C-alpha positions in Angstrom: -45.2 195.6 101.9 -45.7 195.4 105.7 -43.1 193.4 107.6 -44.4 190.4 109.4 -43.7 189.9 113.1 -41.1 187.4 114.0 -43.7 185.0 115.1 -45.8 185.4 112.0 -42.7 184.9 109.8 -41.9 181.6 111.7 -45.4 180.3 111.2 -45.3 181.2 107.5 -41.9 179.4 107.2 -43.2 176.3 108.9 -46.2 176.2 106.5 -43.9 176.5 103.5 -41.7 173.7 104.9 -44.7 171.5 105.3 -45.9 172.2 101.8 -42.4 171.5 100.3 -42.0 168.3 102.3 -45.2 166.9 100.9 -43.5 166.9 97.5 -46.7 167.3 95.5 -46.2 170.9 94.3 -45.4 171.7 90.7 -41.8 172.7 90.2 -42.5 176.4 89.5 -44.7 176.6 92.6 -42.1 174.8 94.8 -39.4 177.2 93.6 -41.6 180.2 94.5 -42.3 178.7 97.9 -38.6 178.1 98.4 -37.7 181.6 97.4 -40.4 183.0 99.8 -38.9 180.7 102.6 -35.4 182.1 102.0 -36.7 185.7 102.3 -38.5 184.7 105.5 -35.3 183.2 106.9 -33.3 186.3 106.1 -36.0 188.5 107.7 -36.0 186.3 110.9 -32.2 186.4 111.1 -32.3 190.2 110.8 -34.9 190.5 113.6 -32.8 188.1 115.8 -29.7 190.2 115.1 -31.6 193.4 116.1 -32.9 191.7 119.3 -29.3 190.7 120.2 -28.1 194.2 119.7 -30.8 195.6 121.9 -29.9 193.1 124.6 -26.3 194.0 124.4 -27.2 197.7 124.8 -29.3 196.9 127.9 -26.4 194.9 129.4 -23.9 197.7 128.7 -22.1 199.0 131.7 -19.2 201.4 132.4 -16.6 198.9 131.3 -18.3 198.0 128.0 -20.7 195.4 126.8 -21.0 192.2 128.9 -21.9 189.3 126.7 -22.9 186.1 128.4 -23.1 182.9 126.2 -26.5 181.3 126.2 -26.3 177.8 127.8 -29.2 175.4 127.4 -30.1 173.4 130.5 -29.5 169.7 130.0 
């Protein structure tokens, strides 16, 4: 099975959430959708972890890795 891009995984996850929130799915279908959603979340988290590691490598200097906490603008 080909891995989806991060963006495709997020879109698929949003669709699953919408379907589950409607509440009109049969239980067995809802459970399958939930399971698919959990797999998508794990895949997205893995891709985010990989991206974070790449960023840390890019920021690496002679003294080691410089990590700067992300701060949202208020």
